[in-house]
N, C-alpha and C positions, 0 to 999 in steps of 0.2 A: 341235701344236694343230690339231685338225680340227673345223671347224664344218660343220653342215648346217642347212638351213632349220628343221628340227624343233628342233634344239638351240638355235639362235639365237632362236627364237620364245619360249623359256622365259625369256629375260631382256630381250626387246624392250620390255617395259613397266617396266623398272627405272627408278629415279629418276635419269635422266640430267640433267646430267653427274654422273659418279661415278668414284671411285677403285677400284682393284683390290679393296681391303677392303670397300668399300661394295657392289660387285657380288657378291662372295662372300657377304656377309651376306644380300643380297637373294635370291640363288640358294638358299641354305640355308633361309631362312625360307619361301620359296614352294614348297619341295619339288622343286626342279629335279633332273633326272637327274644321276647321278654324273659323267657325261661332261662336263656343263656346268661342274661344280665343278672337275674336273681341268683343263679348258681354261683356266678363270680362274686357277687356281693356277700355270699355266705362264707367266703374264704376268710379265715380268722387272721392269718399272719400278713399284715400289710407290706412288710419289707422283704419277705422271701421272694427270691427270684426263681421262677419256674422255667425249666429247660424245654419242656414239651408238654403235650396234652397228657402224657402218661403220668406226669407229676400231679396233675389235678384229678385224673381218673385212672388209678393203677390198673384197672381191668380193660383199659382202652385197647381194642384189637389192633395189632400192628399189621403191616402189609404182609408179613410172613404168615399170619394167621389165614390169609386168603390165597396162599400160594397154591397154584394149580400145577401139578406135575404132568406135563404133556406126554412124557414117556410111558406113563401108565395106561394110556388110551390109544 
């Protein structure tokens, strides 16, 4: 399973929390790239409920990672 920011952004607005099947359904309905669908199909636990993209990709950058401190400039 290989995630990139571009691929992760395709399901960022999914109805979290969600199961694997719900995420797959969302990805298909929204026309996500095949790579997203393949990544979701590789998830082993069918019944686990995922709270956010961070549950699927632990290194997913949060908004805080892109924080810009205006006071420094």
